N, C-alpha and C positions, 0 to 999 in steps of 0.2 A: 590363681589360688594364693600365691605369695605376693600380694600387692600391698606393700606397706604404705601407709599414708606418710606424707612428708613430715608431719610433726613427730610421728613415732620414729621415723628414720633419723631425724635430727636429734631427738632425745636420746636414742640409743647410741648414736655416734658420739655424742658428747659424754655420755656415761662410759662408753668404751675408752675414750681418750683419757678420762679421769682415772679409770681403773688401770690403764696401762701406765700412766704416770705414777700412780701409787705403787705399782708392782716393781718399780725400779729399786725399791728398798729390799727386794728379795735377792739374796746372793745365790745364783744358780750354779756357779762353778768357781773354783779357785785353783790356779795352776802355779807351780813354782818350778822355774827352770834352773839348772845348775849354774847358769851364767849370772845368777843373782837377780833375776827379774821375776816379779810376781804379777800374775794376770788375774783379775777378778771380773767376772761377768755378772751383770745385774739385769733383772727383768724376768717376768714369767708370763706365759709359757716359753717364749723365745727370748734369749738374752740380747737386749738391744743396746745396752751400755757396757763398754769394756774399759776398765781402768788398768793401766800398766804402771807398775811401781818398781823402782830400783831399790835394792836393799843397801843398807849403809856399809856393811862389811862385805866387800866383794871376795876377799880372800878367806879361806877357811881358818878358823882360829887354831893356834897350836894345841896339841893334845893336852899339855899340862895346864892350860888356862881353864878358868872356871867357865863352864858353858853358859851359866846364867848371866854372868857379867858381859860376856862377849857375844851374846846372842844377836841375831840379825834384827835390825830395827828398820822401819820403813820411813823413807823420805816422803815428803809430800808428793802427791800424784804427779807423775811426769807427763803421762798422756792419757786423755780420756777421749774415747771415740764413740760415736753413735751410729748404729746401723738402722737407718730409716726404713728399710724394707722390713726388717723384723718388727719395728715399731708399728708399721702399717698392718702387718699380720696380727699383732697383738690387739690392736684396736678393732680389727675386723672379727677376731675371735671373741672378744668381750661383747661386741655389738651383736654378733650371732647368738650368743647365749641369752642376751636380753630379749632379742626379737623372738627367738624360739620359745622362751618362757611365756611371752605375751601371747603367741599363737596357741600354745598348748592351753593356756588359761581360757582363751576365747572358745576353743574346742570343748573344753570341759564344761564351760557354762552353756554352750549350745547343746551338748549332750544332756545336761541336767534339765534344760528347758524342754527338750524333745521328749525326754522320759516323763516329765511332769505333765506335758500336754497329752501324751498317750494315756497316762493313768486317769486324767480327768476325762478324756474322751471315751474311755471304756466304762466309766461309771454311769449308771442310769441317772438321768436328771430327776429333780424333785417332782416336776410336773408329770413325768412318766410313772413315777412311783405312786402318786396320788390317784391317777386314773386307773392304775392297776388295782389299787385297793378298793376304789369305788366299783370297778367292774366285778371284782371278786365278791363284794358285798351283795350286788344284785343277783349274781349267780346263786348265792346261798339262799336268798329269799324265795327263789322260784322252785 
C-alpha cells in the first residue's frame, strides 16, 4: 500500500533536507546559567544545533552601577554543536509530511474519479433513452 516510487522518495528526502536546513533559523530554546553561560538551541521540531556562549561580565555588577552600562554582552560563539540524530529525525519528519500529503492527494483524486464513474454509470445512456421514447410512442399509437 505504501510503496513510494524512487523519484518521489528522492524528491521528498531532498525537500525534507532543505526544510530542516531552513528550520535552523528557528530558536527553540534559550537557557542562561548563573555561571555566565548562555545556551541557544536551533531547529524545529527537534533542536539539532546548539550554540553555547560565554557572557562578557562573569561577575555580577555592583549595586550602585548602572545596569544598562554594565549589562552582559555576548562574546562570539564559543562552541557550536550539531546533533545529527535530531537532524535525521527532522528530515524524516518533513519527508513524512510531504509523502503523506501526496498520498492523501492521490486518494482524494481516486475518490473523486470513483464517484464520477459511479454517477456516470447510474445515468441512463442516450441510446436507452431514445429507444424508450420510441417504444412509448408505439404503445400510444396502438
